PDB file as gemmi writes it, atoms N, CA and C in Angstrom:
CRYST1    1.000    1.000    1.000  90.00  90.00  90.00 P 1                      
ATOM      1  N   MET A   1       4.611 -14.866   9.310  1.00  0.00           N  
ATOM      2  CA  MET A   1       5.350 -14.974   8.369  1.00  0.00           C  
ATOM      3  C   MET A   1       5.405 -13.357   7.579  1.00  0.00           C  
ATOM      4  N   LYS A   2       6.390 -12.488   7.357  1.00  0.00           N  
ATOM      5  CA  LYS A   2       6.309 -11.280   6.844  1.00  0.00           C  
ATOM      6  C   LYS A   2       5.756 -11.589   5.462  1.00  0.00           C  
ATOM      7  N   LYS A   3       5.078 -10.856   4.794  1.00  0.00           N  
ATOM      8  CA  LYS A   3       4.856 -10.836   3.234  1.00  0.00           C  
ATOM      9  C   LYS A   3       5.445  -9.402   2.511  1.00  0.00           C  
ATOM     10  N   CYS A   4       5.985 -10.103   1.113  1.00  0.00           N  
ATOM     11  CA  CYS A   4       7.005  -9.218   0.453  1.00  0.00           C  
ATOM     12  C   CYS A   4       5.866  -8.217  -0.030  1.00  0.00           C  
ATOM     13  N   ILE A   5       6.179  -6.775   0.133  1.00  0.00           N  
ATOM     14  CA  ILE A   5       5.247  -5.654  -0.282  1.00  0.00           C  
ATOM     15  C   ILE A   5       5.421  -5.567  -2.196  1.00  0.00           C  
ATOM     16  N   MET A   6       6.710  -6.067  -2.593  1.00  0.00           N  
ATOM     17  CA  MET A   6       6.741  -5.957  -3.997  1.00  0.00           C  
ATOM     18  C   MET A   6       6.494  -7.085  -4.966  1.00  0.00           C  
ATOM     19  N   GLN A   7       6.323  -8.674  -4.114  1.00  0.00           N  
ATOM     20  CA  GLN A   7       6.089  -9.325  -4.934  1.00  0.00           C  
ATOM     21  C   GLN A   7       5.042 -10.315  -4.117  1.00  0.00           C  
ATOM     22  N   ASP A   8       4.137 -11.192  -4.795  1.00  0.00           N  
ATOM     23  CA  ASP A   8       3.195 -12.280  -4.135  1.00  0.00           C  
ATOM     24  C   ASP A   8       3.647 -13.264  -3.649  1.00  0.00           C  
ATOM     25  N   ARG A   9       4.454 -12.971  -2.690  1.00  0.00           N  
ATOM     26  CA  ARG A   9       5.334 -13.944  -1.828  1.00  0.00           C  
ATOM     27  C   ARG A   9       5.886 -13.659  -0.450  1.00  0.00           C  
ATOM     28  N   ALA A  10       6.296 -14.516   0.803  1.00  0.00           N  
ATOM     29  CA  ALA A  10       6.946 -14.554   1.675  1.00  0.00           C  
ATOM     30  C   ALA A  10       7.890 -13.567   1.334  1.00  0.00           C  
ATOM     31  N   CYS A  11       8.312 -12.561   2.581  1.00  0.00           N  
ATOM     32  CA  CYS A  11       9.497 -11.723   2.435  1.00  0.00           C  
ATOM     33  C   CYS A  11      10.894 -12.335   2.798  1.00  0.00           C  
ATOM     34  N   SER A  12      11.958 -12.558   2.103  1.00  0.00           N  
ATOM     35  CA  SER A  12      13.252 -12.842   2.113  1.00  0.00           C  
ATOM     36  C   SER A  12      14.029 -12.264   2.135  1.00  0.00           C  
ATOM     37  N   ASN A  13      13.762 -10.913   2.751  1.00  0.00           N  
ATOM     38  CA  ASN A  13      14.820  -9.641   3.248  1.00  0.00           C  
ATOM     39  C   ASN A  13      15.963  -9.198   2.192  1.00  0.00           C  
ATOM     40  N   CYS A  14      15.339  -9.547   0.875  1.00  0.00           N  
ATOM     41  CA  CYS A  14      15.955  -9.132  -0.283  1.00  0.00           C  
ATOM     42  C   CYS A  14      16.382  -7.701  -0.221  1.00  0.00           C  
ATOM     43  N   GLY A  15      15.666  -6.936  -0.048  1.00  0.00           N  
ATOM     44  CA  GLY A  15      15.980  -5.463   0.557  1.00  0.00           C  
ATOM     45  C   GLY A  15      15.520  -4.979  -0.726  1.00  0.00           C  
ATOM     46  N   GLU A  16      14.649  -5.079  -1.689  1.00  0.00           N  
ATOM     47  CA  GLU A  16      14.193  -4.861  -3.186  1.00  0.00           C  
ATOM     48  C   GLU A  16      13.185  -3.565  -2.545  1.00  0.00           C  
ATOM     49  N   CYS A  17      12.438  -3.315  -1.565  1.00  0.00           N  
ATOM     50  CA  CYS A  17      11.832  -2.478  -1.226  1.00  0.00           C  
ATOM     51  C   CYS A  17      12.387  -1.469  -0.523  1.00  0.00           C  
ATOM     52  N   LEU A  18      13.521  -1.389   0.028  1.00  0.00           N  
ATOM     53  CA  LEU A  18      14.515  -0.339   0.331  1.00  0.00           C  
ATOM     54  C   LEU A  18      15.044   0.467  -0.815  1.00  0.00           C  
ATOM     55  N   LYS A  19      15.092  -0.153  -1.852  1.00  0.00           N  
ATOM     56  CA  LYS A  19      16.017   0.774  -2.680  1.00  0.00           C  
ATOM     57  C   LYS A  19      15.112   2.146  -3.607  1.00  0.00           C  
ATOM     58  N   CYS A  20      16.031   2.882  -3.828  1.00  0.00           N  
ATOM     59  CA  CYS A  20      15.504   4.192  -4.155  1.00  0.00           C  
ATOM     60  C   CYS A  20      14.910   4.237  -5.678  1.00  0.00           C  
ATOM     61  N   ASP A  21      13.599   4.785  -6.030  1.00  0.00           N  
ATOM     62  CA  ASP A  21      13.186   4.369  -7.157  1.00  0.00           C  
ATOM     63  C   ASP A  21      13.972   5.235  -8.230  1.00  0.00           C  
ATOM     64  N   LEU A  22      14.719   6.245  -7.711  1.00  0.00           N  
ATOM     65  CA  LEU A  22      15.046   7.078  -9.106  1.00  0.00           C  
ATOM     66  C   LEU A  22      16.795   6.555  -8.964  1.00  0.00           C  
ATOM     67  N   ASP A  23      17.440   6.132  -8.188  1.00  0.00           N  
ATOM     68  CA  ASP A  23      18.795   5.221  -8.359  1.00  0.00           C  
ATOM     69  C   ASP A  23      18.938   3.798  -6.993  1.00  0.00           C  
ATOM     70  N   PRO A  24      18.547   3.166  -7.799  1.00  0.00           N  
ATOM     71  CA  PRO A  24      18.503   1.639  -7.621  1.00  0.00           C  
ATOM     72  C   PRO A  24      19.734   1.248  -6.786  1.00  0.00           C  
ATOM     73  N   GLY A  25      20.875   1.897  -6.892  1.00  0.00           N  
ATOM     74  CA  GLY A  25      22.330   1.746  -6.061  1.00  0.00           C  
ATOM     75  C   GLY A  25      22.271   2.358  -4.685  1.00  0.00           C  
ATOM     76  N   LYS A  26      21.240   3.131  -4.408  1.00  0.00           N  
ATOM     77  CA  LYS A  26      21.222   3.527  -3.347  1.00  0.00           C  
ATOM     78  C   LYS A  26      19.808   3.231  -2.368  1.00  0.00           C  
ATOM     79  N   ILE A  27      19.873   3.495  -1.234  1.00  0.00           N  
ATOM     80  CA  ILE A  27      19.007   2.911  -0.242  1.00  0.00           C  
ATOM     81  C   ILE A  27      17.832   4.055  -0.003  1.00  0.00           C  
ATOM     82  N   CYS A  28      16.854   4.066  -0.121  1.00  0.00           N  
ATOM     83  CA  CYS A  28      15.542   4.935   0.272  1.00  0.00           C  
ATOM     84  C   CYS A  28      16.016   5.771   1.399  1.00  0.00           C  
ATOM     85  N   ASP A  29      16.174   7.417   1.141  1.00  0.00           N  
ATOM     86  CA  ASP A  29      16.481   8.198   2.299  1.00  0.00           C  
ATOM     87  C   ASP A  29      15.142   8.625   3.172  1.00  0.00           C  
ATOM     88  N   ASN A  30      14.360   8.749   1.921  1.00  0.00           N  
ATOM     89  CA  ASN A  30      13.073   9.430   2.043  1.00  0.00           C  
ATOM     90  C   ASN A  30      13.353  11.115   1.670  1.00  0.00           C  
ATOM     91  N   CYS A  31      14.040  11.169   0.630  1.00  0.00           N  
ATOM     92  CA  CYS A  31      14.310  12.397   0.077  1.00  0.00           C  
ATOM     93  C   CYS A  31      13.061  13.111  -0.366  1.00  0.00           C  
ATOM     94  N   CYS A  32      12.156  12.124  -0.603  1.00  0.00           N  
ATOM     95  CA  CYS A  32      10.928  12.668  -1.741  1.00  0.00           C  
ATOM     96  C   CYS A  32      10.946  13.203  -3.304  1.00  0.00           C  
ATOM     97  N   LYS A  33      12.381  12.860  -3.470  1.00  0.00           N  
ATOM     98  CA  LYS A  33      12.813  13.859  -5.105  1.00  0.00           C  
ATOM     99  C   LYS A  33      11.732  13.228  -6.359  1.00  0.00           C  
ATOM    100  N   CYS A  34      11.492  11.418  -5.959  1.00  0.00           N  
ATOM    101  CA  CYS A  34      10.569  10.973  -6.594  1.00  0.00           C  
ATOM    102  C   CYS A  34       9.511  11.226  -7.098  1.00  0.00           C  
ATOM    103  N   LEU A  35       8.840  12.182  -5.835  1.00  0.00           N  
ATOM    104  CA  LEU A  35       7.383  12.627  -6.319  1.00  0.00           C  
ATOM    105  C   LEU A  35       7.573  13.730  -6.577  1.00  0.00           C  
ATOM    106  N   GLY A  36       8.662  14.502  -7.381  1.00  0.00           N  
ATOM    107  CA  GLY A  36       8.298  15.542  -8.222  1.00  0.00           C  
ATOM    108  C   GLY A  36       8.029  16.851  -7.227  1.00  0.00           C  
ATOM    109  N   ASP A  37       6.959  17.705  -8.092  1.00  0.00           N  
ATOM    110  CA  ASP A  37       6.999  19.099  -7.493  1.00  0.00           C  
ATOM    111  C   ASP A  37       5.621  18.664  -6.209  1.00  0.00           C  
ATOM    112  N   ALA A  38       4.978  17.556  -6.019  1.00  0.00           N  
ATOM    113  CA  ALA A  38       3.797  17.539  -5.746  1.00  0.00           C  
ATOM    114  C   ALA A  38       4.273  17.338  -3.719  1.00  0.00           C  
ATOM    115  N   ASP A  39       3.407  18.167  -3.356  1.00  0.00           N  
ATOM    116  CA  ASP A  39       3.867  18.191  -2.078  1.00  0.00           C  
ATOM    117  C   ASP A  39       2.905  17.318  -1.168  1.00  0.00           C  
ATOM    118  N   TYR A  40       2.203  16.411  -2.137  1.00  0.00           N  
ATOM    119  CA  TYR A  40       1.199  15.604  -1.332  1.00  0.00           C  
ATOM    120  C   TYR A  40       1.345  14.321  -2.487  1.00  0.00           C  
ATOM    121  N   SER A  41       0.546  13.205  -2.002  1.00  0.00           N  
ATOM    122  CA  SER A  41       0.278  11.765  -2.936  1.00  0.00           C  
ATOM    123  C   SER A  41      -1.180  11.234  -2.621  1.00  0.00           C  
ATOM    124  N   GLY A  42      -2.232  11.275  -3.459  1.00  0.00           N  
ATOM    125  CA  GLY A  42      -3.045  10.791  -3.013  1.00  0.00           C  
ATOM    126  C   GLY A  42      -3.810   9.963  -4.442  1.00  0.00           C  
ATOM    127  N   ILE A  43      -5.176   9.018  -3.975  1.00  0.00           N  
ATOM    128  CA  ILE A  43      -5.408   8.151  -5.467  1.00  0.00           C  
ATOM    129  C   ILE A  43      -7.185   8.943  -5.226  1.00  0.00           C  
ATOM    130  N   GLU A  44      -7.527   8.877  -6.230  1.00  0.00           N  
ATOM    131  CA  GLU A  44      -8.700   9.263  -6.679  1.00  0.00           C  
ATOM    132  C   GLU A  44      -9.731   7.979  -6.502  1.00  0.00           C  
ATOM    133  N   ILE A  45     -10.798   8.092  -5.400  1.00  0.00           N  
ATOM    134  CA  ILE A  45     -11.922   6.912  -5.365  1.00  0.00           C  
ATOM    135  C   ILE A  45     -13.170   7.141  -6.351  1.00  0.00           C  
ATOM    136  N   ASP A  46     -13.334   6.041  -6.956  1.00  0.00           N  
ATOM    137  CA  ASP A  46     -14.444   6.171  -8.234  1.00  0.00           C  
ATOM    138  C   ASP A  46     -15.351   5.508  -7.535  1.00  0.00           C  
ATOM    139  N   ASP A  47     -15.309   4.370  -6.831  1.00  0.00           N  
ATOM    140  CA  ASP A  47     -16.787   3.993  -6.468  1.00  0.00           C  
ATOM    141  C   ASP A  47     -16.636   3.048  -4.922  1.00  0.00           C  
ATOM    142  N   ILE A  48     -17.393   2.873  -3.987  1.00  0.00           N  
ATOM    143  CA  ILE A  48     -17.268   2.201  -2.635  1.00  0.00           C  
ATOM    144  C   ILE A  48     -17.840   0.914  -2.890  1.00  0.00           C  
ATOM    145  N   LEU A  49     -17.280   0.109  -2.422  1.00  0.00           N  
ATOM    146  CA  LEU A  49     -18.142  -1.539  -2.563  1.00  0.00           C  
ATOM    147  C   LEU A  49     -18.526  -2.220  -1.187  1.00  0.00           C  
ATOM    148  N   VAL A  50     -20.051  -2.449  -0.905  1.00  0.00           N  
ATOM    149  CA  VAL A  50     -20.266  -2.350   0.141  1.00  0.00           C  
ATOM    150  C   VAL A  50     -20.789  -4.163   0.197  1.00  0.00           C  
ATOM    151  N   ASN A  51     -20.015  -4.501   1.300  1.00  0.00           N  
ATOM    152  CA  ASN A  51     -20.580  -6.020   1.283  1.00  0.00           C  
ATOM    153  C   ASN A  51     -21.531  -6.469   2.256  1.00  0.00           C  
ATOM    154  N   THR A  52     -22.991  -6.375   1.288  1.00  0.00           N  
ATOM    155  CA  THR A  52     -24.224  -6.888   1.421  1.00  0.00           C  
ATOM    156  C   THR A  52     -24.160  -7.819   2.939  1.00  0.00           C  
ATOM    157  N   GLU A  53     -23.891  -8.956   2.809  1.00  0.00           N  
ATOM    158  CA  GLU A  53     -23.895  -9.650   3.668  1.00  0.00           C  
ATOM    159  C   GLU A  53     -23.623  -9.223   5.146  1.00  0.00           C  
ATOM    160  N   THR A  54     -22.266  -9.156   5.054  1.00  0.00           N  
ATOM    161  CA  THR A  54     -21.559  -8.157   6.535  1.00  0.00           C  
ATOM    162  C   THR A  54     -22.766  -6.945   6.897  1.00  0.00           C  
ATOM    163  N   LEU A  55     -23.632  -6.358   6.207  1.00  0.00           N  
ATOM    164  CA  LEU A  55     -24.093  -4.953   6.563  1.00  0.00           C  
ATOM    165  C   LEU A  55     -25.368  -5.962   7.174  1.00  0.00           C  
ATOM    166  N   ALA A  56     -26.163  -7.039   6.864  1.00  0.00           N  
ATOM    167  CA  ALA A  56     -27.217  -7.634   7.007  1.00  0.00           C  
ATOM    168  C   ALA A  56     -26.711  -8.212   8.269  1.00  0.00           C  
ATOM    169  N   LYS A  57     -25.545  -9.136   8.397  1.00  0.00           N  
ATOM    170  CA  LYS A  57     -25.431  -9.947  10.165  1.00  0.00           C  
ATOM    171  C   LYS A  57     -25.374  -8.863  10.870  1.00  0.00           C  
ATOM    172  N   LYS A  58     -24.703  -7.505  10.894  1.00  0.00           N  
ATOM    173  CA  LYS A  58     -24.828  -6.365  11.731  1.00  0.00           C  
ATOM    174  C   LYS A  58     -25.991  -5.864  12.268  1.00  0.00           C  
ATOM    175  N   ALA A  59     -26.768  -5.677  11.124  1.00  0.00           N  
ATOM    176  CA  ALA A  59     -28.126  -5.383  11.493  1.00  0.00           C  
ATOM    177  C   ALA A  59     -28.923  -6.527  12.336  1.00  0.00           C  
ATOM    178  N   ARG A  60     -28.819  -7.767  12.039  1.00  0.00           N  
ATOM    179  CA  ARG A  60     -29.788  -8.461  13.127  1.00  0.00           C  
ATOM    180  C   ARG A  60     -29.016  -8.489  14.174  1.00  0.00           C  
ATOM    181  N   SER A  61     -27.590  -8.571  14.133  1.00  0.00           N  
ATOM    182  CA  SER A  61     -26.781  -8.439  15.512  1.00  0.00           C  
ATOM    183  C   SER A  61     -27.289  -7.518  16.525  1.00  0.00           C  
ATOM    184  N   GLU A  62     -28.175  -6.361  16.018  1.00  0.00           N  
ATOM    185  CA  GLU A  62     -28.082  -5.310  16.779  1.00  0.00           C  
ATOM    186  C   GLU A  62     -29.429  -5.281  17.226  1.00  0.00           C  
ATOM    187  N   ASP A  63     -30.346  -5.961  16.937  1.00  0.00           N  
ATOM    188  CA  ASP A  63     -31.676  -6.177  17.217  1.00  0.00           C  
ATOM    189  C   ASP A  63     -31.804  -7.170  18.445  1.00  0.00           C  
TER     190      ASP A  63                                                      
END                                                                             
């Protein structure tokens, strides 16, 4: 079952995820006007969390 990317539920094929952010009456055609002057988008990473249990299991399996 496909998961909805807009809400926490199963996809109902409503088409909400296909709508343009600037003009909700339009289907997104990837014109990128919503990005403004940016030629890329990105996020800043503050911290990386590592699951120590997974690392310990991996180390034991390598021995």
